N, C-alpha and C positions, 0 to 999 in steps of 0.2 A: 406734731401738733398743728403745724401751719400748712402742711401739704394739701389738705383737703380743700382749702380755699382756692389753691391753684388749680386743682382738678375741676372744681365747680366753675371757676372762671373760664377754663378751657371749654367745658361743656356748654356754658352759656353762649360762647361765641358760635356754637353750632346751632343753637336753638332758632335763631332768626331764619336760618336756611329752610327749616322744616315747619316753623310756626309763624307765619305772617300775622301781623296785627299789632295792637298796642302792647308794649312791654311793661313789666313791673320789676323794679330792682329790689332785691332782698339782701340785707346785710345785718347779721346779728351774731352775738357771741353765744357759743354753746359749750360751756364748761372748759374754756381754754382754746377752743377752735373758733376761728372767724368763718362763719358761713356766709358766703357771698356769691350771688348768682342773679341771672336775669331770666324771668319766666314770662310766658304769655299772661296777659291780664284777662281773667275769666269774666264773662258777663255776670253782672250782679243783679240784673233785673229779674223780678219774679212777680207773677200776677197776684193781686190781692184777693182776699176772700176765698182762698183755696185751702184744702186740708193740709195737715202736716205731711201726710203721705204724698200728696201731689207736689208739695214744696220740695220734698226730698228728691223726687224725680227730676224736677226742674234744675236743681243745683247739681245733681249728678250729671245731667246732660251738659250743663255749663262747663263742668270740669273736664268732661270728655272732649268737648269742643276745643278747649284750651290745651288739649294734649297733656294733662297733668300726669298721665302715666309716665312720661319722661321724668317728671319731678320725683315721682315715687321711685323710679329706677335709680335716680341719682342719690336719693336718701339711702336706699338700700346698699348702694356702693359704699357710702360712708360707714354703714353698719358692718358690712363685711370687712372693710379695710381696718376698722378699729376693734373688731371682735366685740361689738357692743351687744349687751344683753337686751332682751325684748323690752323690758321696762324702761331702760335708758333710751332705747330707740323711740319708744312712744313719747318720751319727753322731747326728743328732737322733732317729731311730728307735731306735737302741741305747739312748740315754739315757731315752727314753720307756718302752721295754720294761723297762729296769732299775728304773724307778720303780714300774711296775705289777706286775711279776713278777721280783724280783731273781734274777740269774743264779746266785748262790751257793745259793739256796734250791731252785730247780728249773730245771736247765739246759735240759731239753727244752721245758718250757713257755715259758721265756724265748726260746728259739730259734724256736719255732713262732709266738710273738707277733711277733717281728721279721719272719719270713717273711710272716705275715698282713698286717702293715702295709705292707710293701714291695710285695707283690702287689696289695693293694687300692689302692695308690698308682699302679698302672698298669704295673708292671714285670714282665718275664718272669722267672720263678723256678722252681726245682724243689727238692725235698727227697729225700735218699737215706738209707737206713738199712743198717747192717751193722756187725758186730764191736762191737756195743753203742754205736755212734756215730750221731748224727743230723747229717748234712752238709747245709748250706744253700748252694745254688748260684744265681747270677744270670747271666742272659744278657748278654753284652757283645760288642761288635765291636772292642774295644781289644785290643792285644797285651799280655798279662799273663804274667809269668814266675814260676817257682818255686812255684806253687800248683796243685793238681789241677784238671783241666778235662775236659770231654767234649763231644761234639757230638750234638745232637739236632735232627732235621729240618734239617740243614745249618747250625745255629746253635751258637755256642760258649757253653758254660756253665762258669763258674769258681766254685770253692768259696770263699765269703766268710767262713766261720767256721773255716777250716783251722787257724788259730793257736790256737784254743781247745783243740785236742787235741795240742799240742806238735809240730806239723809232722812227723807220722808218715809212714811209707812206705805210701801208699795202694794201690800196685800189688800188694801182697802179700795183699790182702783183697778180698772181694766185697761190693759194695754194690748195692742194688736201689732204683730210683726209686719213691717213694711216690705213689700216685694220690690226688689231692685234689679238692675241689670247684672248684678254680680252673683255668681254661682259659688256656693261654699264648698270648694274642692281644694282649699289651701291647707295651711298648717295651723297647729294650735299655738297660742300665745303663752309664753312662760313668764311667770312672775319671779322666778329665781334671779337673784343678782349676785354675780360672781366677780365683778370687777367694777370699781368706781372710777369714772373719768378723772383724768389728772387735774385739770384746772390750771389756770395761770398761777405762777408763784406769787404774783402781786395780789391775787384774790384771797390769799391765806392770811389769817390773823393769828397772833400769839395769845394763848390763854394759859394763865398760871394756875396750876392745880396744887393745892396744899392740903395736907391732913396730918393729924397727930398719930404717930405710930409708937406706942409705948413711951410717951413723954419725949419723943424726938420728932421734930417737924420735918417732914419729907415734902419736897416740892418738885414739880416737873413743868416744863414749858412745852406745850403742845401746839402744833400748827394746825389750824382748822379753817375750812372753807365754808363761809355762811351759806353758799348756794346749795349745800347739802340739804338745808331746810326745804328749799323749793323742790329739789329732786325727789324727796320722799314725802312731800306734803300730803299727797293723796294716795300714798301706797297703802294697800289694804292689809288686813290681818291675814297672814299666811301661816302655814304649818310651821312647827318649831324647827324642823330640820332646815327649811329654807331660811327662816328668820335668823337662826343662830349661826348661819354660815355666810352672812353678808359681811364682806371684809371692810377694812379701812382703805382709804385712798393712800397712794404711795407716799405722799408728803406727810400725811398724818401718821402713818405707820412709822416712817423713818424718824420722826421727831419724838415718838413715844416708846416704841417697842425696844429699840437698842438701849435706851436710857433705863428702862425697867429691867432689862436683862443684866445690865451692868450693876444695877443696884442690888439685885438678888443673887449675883454670881457667887458671893461668899457664903450664902445661906444654904442650909439643908433644904431639900425640896419641901418638906412640911412647913418650915418657917417661911419659905418663899411663897407658897400658896396662901398662907395666912396673911402675908404682906399684901398680896394682890387682892385678897378678900377685903381687907380693911381699906385699901386704896379705893376700891369700887364702892365701899360702904360710906366712907366719910369725905371723899373729895367733891361730892355733889350734894345739893339739897334734894330732899324728897318731896314729891307731890304726886298724888294719885291722878290717873287719867280722867276720872270723873270731874275733878276740879280743873285740871289744865285744859282739857279738850271737850268735856261733856260726853265722852264716849271712849271706848277702848282704842288705844293707839299704841303700837309698839315702836319704840325708837331703835334704830340701828346703833351699833357701837359708836360710830362717828357722831351720830346725833346726840347720844348720851354725853359724849365728851364736849359737844358744842353747847347744849342747852344748860340752863342754870339748874333745872330740876328734872327729876325722872322718877319712875316708880320701880316696883320689884322686878317686873319682866325686863325692863330696860337694863337694870343693874345685872340681872342674871345673864343677859346676852353679852354685856361687856366683859364681865368676869370670865365667862366661858371662853370668849375670844382671847383674852389675855393669857389664861392658863393654856389654851391650845397652842398659841404662838410661842410661848416661852418654855413650856414643859411638855406639851403634846401628850397629856395624860388622858386616859379614859375617863369619861364623865357621864353623868345622868342628869337630865332635866326633870325635876320633880314638880308636879302641878297639884296644888291644893285647890279647894273651891275658890279661894280669894287670894292666893299667894303662889309665887313661883320661886324656886330656889335650885341650887346646884349641889350635887354630890360628886366628889373627886376620888378616883382610885389611887391611894397611896400605898407604898410598900407595907407600911404598918398602919392600919386604920386607927382613927382617933374617935373616942366616944362610942356611942351605939351606932354601928354602921348600917347602911342600907345594903341588903344583899340582893344581887342580881346575877343570875346564871352562875351561882356558886362563888362569886367574887364580892369582896367587901368594898364599899364606897363610903367615904367620909363626908358628912354634911358640911358645907361651907356656905354660910349665910351672907350674901353680899349687900343686903338691904339694911339700912340703919334701923335700930329698934330702941325701945325705951331703956333697956338694960344691955350692957355690952355682952355679946354672945361670942364665945370662943369657937375655934375650929372643932368640929365634931358635935356641936350643941344644936339641938332643935329649938325652934321658938316655943316658949312655954305654952302658948295658947294652941299650938299645933302638935304637941307631943303625942296625943292619942287620936289625932285626925288622920284618916286615910288619905293617901295621895296616889297620883297616877304617874308612872314613868312615861313621859310624852316624847322623849328623844334620848337615844343612846349613842354616844360618840365613842367609837372604838378605832383608834388610829391604826391598829393592825389590820382591821377590815378594809382600810383605805388603800393598803399596799397591793 
């Protein structure tokens, strides 16, 4: 966790040899790692009364003159050394840009710096200007929802800074792509998250989770890192396969999964699944996204453990993760027009099963309802409502 600071310090000693001029010291925490280095201080001057497109070119040239390519190379070294996913790497770029050019002081310069570092890290990106806004797009092959996108040369570009402008209605305005000195010959950006950064032990807090399981109070102490909120604050809505496979951090995993495994060890699988279903259902308060966020937002399993309240998709993702880690059973994610739930393949199905490829899956509802619903029971309001199977988890297919 500490080695990268040493590497950065060593690199910073080399920078003055190649980069004469005023220096800027950077030092900040990145999920347990201390990022510390010295870089050239880029020129912050820009002519007034020019267009956004012209301003972008000025800042791009300033960053070129300061040899920020070396900074991008150093950040990429961190990514490669730590096997960091693209989304987490972008959080490192955001923090670096904030240290160099604070967002609140000059939003356009901050945005161009993020764009510069990501493009010089080898990713395909574009910038668009219009209606006084500077929009930053990344090329991705992932299915991303609820944020603006467009196609260029047959490739999808999605807006990565849409949230900064309050999720406005982009279709009502005109935006033009800005021509820069960068050629889009790089790689696609992936929103898939397969590993959560460790974080410092001191950053974790304990949360007591309690619920009533058939007149018996069960409780678990989970270690959680509040910085997870910031890590996924602007994470978009992704496809269900990507979403349901976001893991827990190591510390959170070790504080919860072994304890749950021990608790259900003496139970038959059916009862164990029922226990996990009720844990997910009753250990947290319920609140729909429309009230909590004013828009659709999917919480990762670790966010659901951390937040006081969550909705049906969040519970489904957490329950899916728990069943996968403890029993590794085949599962289906069922999507109704306004609800998401899970069906689990048991040796002997319970209730009216969901049939898929000739196999029976038992409905397991992890979201609290007005009436207690047992394993194998559908929500009364959805008994005759058609659903879509949006993700199939087959552990045998993973082998």
